[in-house]
C-alpha positions in Angstrom: -16.4 5.0 32.2 -14.7 5.4 28.8 -13.5 2.2 27.2 -9.8 1.5 27.0 -7.8 2.7 23.9 -4.5 1.4 22.7 -1.8 3.4 21.0 -0.6 0.9 18.5 2.3 2.8 16.9 4.7 3.3 19.8 7.1 0.8 18.3 8.5 0.4 15.7 9.2 3.9 14.4 6.8 5.4 11.9 8.9 5.1 8.6 8.5 1.3 9.0 4.8 1.7 7.9 4.3 0.4 4.4 1.7 0.1 1.6 1.2 -2.2 -1.4 2.7 -0.4 -4.4 0.8 -2.5 -6.9 -2.7 -1.7 -5.5 -1.8 1.9 -4.8 -0.2 2.3 -8.2 -3.5 1.9 -10.1 -5.3 4.4 -7.9 -2.4 6.8 -8.2 -2.4 6.7 -12.0 -6.1 7.6 -12.1 -5.6 10.5 -9.7 -2.7 11.8 -11.7 -4.7 11.7 -14.9 -7.5 13.7 -13.1 -4.9 16.2 -11.9 -3.6 16.7 -15.4 -7.0 17.2 -16.8 -7.7 20.1 -14.3 -4.4 21.7 -15.1 -4.9 21.5 -18.8 -8.5 22.9 -18.7 -7.5 25.7 -16.4 -4.9 26.8 -18.9 -7.8 27.5 -21.4 -9.2 30.2 -19.1 -8.2 33.8 -18.9 -6.5 35.3 -15.9 -9.6 36.9 -14.4 -11.6 33.8 -14.8 -9.0 31.7 -13.1 -8.8 34.2 -10.3 -12.6 34.2 -9.8 -12.6 30.4 -9.7 -9.8 30.3 -7.2 -11.5 32.9 -4.9 -14.7 30.8 -4.8 -13.0 27.5 -4.3 -10.8 29.0 -1.5 -13.9 30.4 0.2 -15.7 27.1 0.0 -12.7 25.2 1.3 -12.3 27.5 4.3 -16.0 26.9 5.2 -15.7 23.2 4.6 -12.6 22.6 6.8 -14.2 24.5 9.7 -17.5 22.5 9.2 -15.7 19.2 9.6 -14.9 20.4 13.1 -18.5 21.5 13.7 -17.8 25.2 13.3 -20.0 27.3 11.0 -18.4 30.2 9.1 -20.3 33.0 7.4 -19.7 32.3 3.8 -20.3 36.0 2.8 -17.7 37.2 5.2 -15.2 34.6 4.0 -15.9 35.5 0.4 -15.3 39.2 1.0 -12.0 38.5 2.8 -10.8 36.2 0.0 -11.9 38.8 -2.6 -9.8 41.5 -0.9 -6.8 39.2 -0.7 -6.9 38.2 -4.4 -8.2 41.6 -5.6 -11.2 40.1 -7.4 -15.0 40.1 -7.0 -17.1 41.7 -4.3 -14.7 43.1 -1.8 -17.0 45.3 0.3 -18.9 42.5 2.1 -18.9 41.9 5.8 -15.6 41.6 7.7 -14.6 38.1 8.9 -13.8 37.5 12.6 -10.1 37.3 13.7 -10.1 33.5 13.9 -11.5 33.2 10.3 -8.9 35.7 9.1 -6.4 33.5 10.8 -7.7 30.4 9.0 -7.4 32.2 5.7 -3.9 33.4 6.6 -2.6 29.9 7.1 -4.4 28.6 4.0 -2.7 31.3 2.0 0.7 30.7 3.6 0.5 27.0 2.7 -0.2 27.7 -1.0 2.1 30.7 -1.5 5.0 29.2 0.4 4.5 25.6 -0.6 8.2 25.2 -1.5 9.4 26.3 2.0 10.2 23.7 4.6 7.6 22.9 7.2 9.0 23.5 10.6 7.8 23.4 14.2 7.7 27.2 14.2 5.5 27.3 11.1 3.1 24.8 12.4 2.9 26.6 15.8 2.1 29.8 13.9 -0.6 28.1 11.9 -2.3 26.8 15.1 -1.9 30.1 16.9 -3.7 31.9 14.1 -6.7 29.7 14.6 -7.1 30.8 18.2 -6.2 34.5 18.4 -7.8 34.9 21.9 -6.0 31.8 23.4 -9.4 30.1 23.9 -11.2 27.3 22.1 -14.8 28.2 22.9 -14.8 28.7 26.7 -11.7 26.7 27.3 -8.2 28.3 27.6 -5.7 26.3 25.5 -2.0 26.3 24.7 -1.5 28.1 21.4 1.7 28.5 19.4 3.2 25.3 20.9 2.6 21.6 21.2 0.5 20.3 24.0 2.0 19.9 27.4 -0.8 18.7 29.6 -0.1 15.4 31.4 -3.6 14.0 30.9 -4.1 11.7 27.8 -5.1 13.3 24.5 -8.1 11.1 23.5 -10.5 11.3 20.5 -13.8 10.6 22.2 -17.5 10.4 21.2 -20.7 9.7 23.1 -22.4 11.4 26.1 -20.7 11.9 29.4 -20.4 8.7 31.4 -20.8 6.5 28.3 -17.9 7.8 26.1 -16.2 5.8 23.5 -12.5 6.4 23.1 -11.6 6.0 19.4 -8.0 6.7 19.8 -5.4 7.9 22.3 -2.5 9.9 21.0 1.1 9.6 22.3 1.7 11.3 25.7 2.6 15.0 25.5 6.2 14.5 26.6 6.8 12.4 23.4 5.3 14.9 21.0 8.4 17.1 20.3 10.4 14.0 19.4 7.6 12.5 17.3 7.0 15.7 15.5 10.8 16.1 14.8 10.7 12.7 13.2 7.7 13.6 11.1 9.1 16.9 9.9 12.5 15.4 9.1 10.8 12.7 7.0 8.5 15.1 5.3 11.2 17.8 4.4 13.6 15.1 3.2 10.9 13.9 0.7 11.5 10.4 1.9 8.4 9.3 0.0 8.9 10.4 -3.6 5.3 10.4 -4.7 3.6 13.6 -3.4 0.1 12.2 -3.3 1.2 9.2 -1.2 3.4 11.6 0.9 0.3 13.7 1.5 -1.8 10.7 2.6 0.9 9.5 5.0 1.7 13.0 6.4 -2.0 13.6 7.1 -2.4 10.3 8.8 0.8 10.7 10.8 0.0 14.2 11.9 -3.6 13.3 13.0 -2.2 10.3 14.8 0.2 12.4 16.8 -2.5 15.1 17.5 0.3 17.4 18.7 -1.9 20.4 19.6 -4.5 20.9 22.3 -6.9 22.0 19.5 -6.8 22.8 15.8 -5.2 19.5 14.7 -7.7 18.7 12.0 -7.6 22.2 10.4 -3.8 22.3 10.5 -3.5 18.8 9.1 -5.8 19.7 6.2 -3.9 22.9 5.5 -0.8 20.7 5.3 -2.6 18.8 2.5 -3.1 22.1 0.7 0.6 22.8 0.9 1.6 19.6 -0.8 -1.1 19.8 -3.5 0.1 23.4 -4.2 3.6 22.2 -4.7 2.3 19.4 -6.9 -0.4 21.2 -9.0 0.6 24.9 -8.8 -2.2 27.3 -9.6 -4.7 24.5 -10.1 -4.5 23.4 -6.5 -6.8 26.2 -5.4 -9.6 24.4 -7.3 -8.9 21.0 -5.8 -11.2 21.2 -2.8 -10.1 18.2 -0.7 -11.7 19.6 2.5 -15.1 19.8 0.8 -14.7 16.2 -0.3 -13.7 15.1 3.2 -16.7 17.1 4.6 -19.0 15.3 2.2 -17.6 12.0 3.5 -17.0 13.1 7.1 -18.1 9.9 8.8 -16.1 7.8 6.3 -13.1 10.1 6.8 -13.1 9.5 10.6 -13.7 5.8 10.2 -10.8 5.5 7.8 -8.5 7.4 10.1 -9.5 5.3 13.0 -9.0 2.1 11.1 -5.6 3.1 10.0 -4.6 4.1 13.5 -5.5 0.6 14.8 -4.6 -1.5 11.8 -0.9 -2.1 12.2 1.9 -1.2 9.9 0.2 -1.8 6.5 -1.7 1.4 5.6 -2.6 0.5 2.0 -6.3 0.9 2.6 -5.8 4.4 4.0 -3.6 5.5 1.1 -6.0 4.1 -1.4 -8.9 5.9 0.2 -7.2 9.2 0.5 -5.8 9.2 -3.1 -9.3 8.4 -4.3 -10.6 11.5 -2.5 -8.0 13.6 -4.2 -9.0 12.1 -7.6 -12.7 12.9 -7.0 -11.8 16.4 -5.9 -9.9 16.8 -9.2 -12.9 15.5 -11.2 -15.2 18.0 -9.5 -12.7 20.8 -10.1 -12.6 19.8 -13.8 -16.3 20.0 -14.0 -16.2 23.5 -12.5 -13.8 24.6 -15.2 -16.1 23.0 -17.8 -19.0 25.1 -16.5 -16.9 28.2 -16.6 -15.8 27.5 -20.2 -19.5 26.8 -21.1 -20.5 30.2 -19.7 -17.8 32.0 -21.6 -18.7 30.3 -24.9 -22.4 31.0 -24.2 -21.9 34.7 -23.9 -19.5 34.7 -26.9 -22.2 33.0 -29.0 -24.8 35.6 -27.9 -22.6 38.7 -27.8 -24.7 40.4 -30.5 -28.0 40.0 -28.6 -29.5 43.1 -27.0 -30.6 42.4 -23.4 -32.0 44.4 -20.6 -30.0 44.5 -17.3 -32.7 42.4 -15.7 -32.4 39.7 -18.4 -28.7 39.6 -18.2 -28.8 39.3 -14.4 -31.2 36.4 -14.5 -29.3 34.5 -17.3 -26.0 35.0 -15.3 -27.7 33.7 -12.2 -28.8 30.5 -14.1 -25.3 30.1 -15.5 -23.6 30.6 -12.2 -25.8 27.9 -10.7 -24.5 25.4 -13.2 -26.4 22.6 -15.0 -28.0 21.3 -11.8 -27.7 24.3 -9.5 -31.0 26.2 -10.1 -33.5 23.7 -8.8 -36.8 23.6 -10.8 -35.7 26.0 -13.5 -36.7 29.7 -13.9 -40.4 30.5 -13.6 -42.2 33.8 -14.2 -42.7 34.1 -10.4 -39.0 33.6 -9.7 -38.0 36.1 -12.4 -40.4 38.6 -10.9 -38.8 38.3 -7.5 -35.2 38.2 -8.7 -35.5 41.0 -11.2 -37.8 43.1 -9.1 -40.4 43.7 -11.8 -44.0 43.0 -12.5 -45.5 39.6 -13.5 -46.3 40.8 -17.0 -42.8 42.2 -17.6 -41.3 39.0 -16.2 -43.3 36.9 -18.6 -42.5 39.1 -21.6 -38.8 39.2 -20.9 -38.6 35.4 -20.4 -40.4 34.9 -23.7 -37.9 37.4 -25.2 -34.9 35.3 -23.9 -36.5 32.2 -25.4 -36.9 33.9 -28.8 -33.3 35.0 -28.7 -32.3 31.3 -28.0 -30.7 32.1 -24.7 -33.2 30.1 -22.7 -35.2 26.9 -23.6 -38.8 26.5 -22.3 -40.5 23.3 -21.0 -44.1 22.8 -19.8 -47.1 25.1 -20.2 -49.2 27.3 -18.0 -48.2 27.4 -14.4 -45.7 24.5 -15.1 -43.7 26.6 -17.6 -40.0 26.6 -16.8 -37.0 28.0 -18.5 -33.5 26.6 -18.6 -30.2 27.8 -20.1 -30.1 26.8 -23.7 -27.1 24.5 -23.5 -26.7 20.8 -23.9 -27.2 19.0 -20.5 -28.7 22.1 -18.8 -32.3 21.0 -19.1 -34.9 19.7 -16.6 -33.9 16.0 -16.9 -30.4 16.7 -15.7 -31.7 19.0 -12.9 -33.8 16.4 -11.3 
């Protein structure tokens, strides 16, 4: 039998939850600085570069938020759909399934309409877009409305017969009232700091678990909405779902701890704000890599390269300082460029002579790296 779970927030009402402003303030200042850095660096890029970065970040975020729930999306199909939506990059890739298009629809709605009120109807539409057939897997579920089933909504793990109940949400008859309170609080901006409001909203929504399925994805899209209102264009690059995927076990543990920890949610707010800060730091690095690539080609604009050479150098640049494991070898060049071993060797030596690539090792251990500070083999290990 499943172990008993206790719903600890029936009374008092949610707004009575509190956090330590002194402890949270320091983390908040660090996160705000990281946000500002991303916004400042992004302004140094051209429109097309910003669009390309936004498209890739959006694609990766869609894959990540689905992966948190154990669903695998075809990244190529997601990328092609995002490219068509933004009018950038490769738009002739595979078509995405309807449920994936639905996920992209709600992510786009959250960002482009971030200033609009969040209503029951809007949340219902988001959840319905995730399940266009009305089924979650093989199970028919209620879509476009809050759950109504009389049985408890429980978060459970473990095999059948030995389940562990991590949390039991409020009964379905209470959901409309509870969601009304959440939406009223959110739309009134009762918590003035948006990062803290994001942390509390996400925790509150996941605690209510108002839908039969899709609560995690809808809750994370709500995070996107607040960050878009806070950071504007830069929010596309702040990949919080990717960060939560990287820390998935910790993410669930922190949620569970907050749901059973009483009215003081300081630890949850601290943890969540830190994840946003790290996401901003990673976005900042992505912009740095893009700027490095732009400067690199500007410095070498007068160099005559073959199409094969340009393709390989762009591949190395796109991979980033640590992205192309083991560096470029003659064998890899031969395969990527579709040429002979002799031509591959000659063209790599040519790229070294032109100062585009730097060589390490000798013989079969010879490897080439982009000739930029920090892009060598020691950083790639």
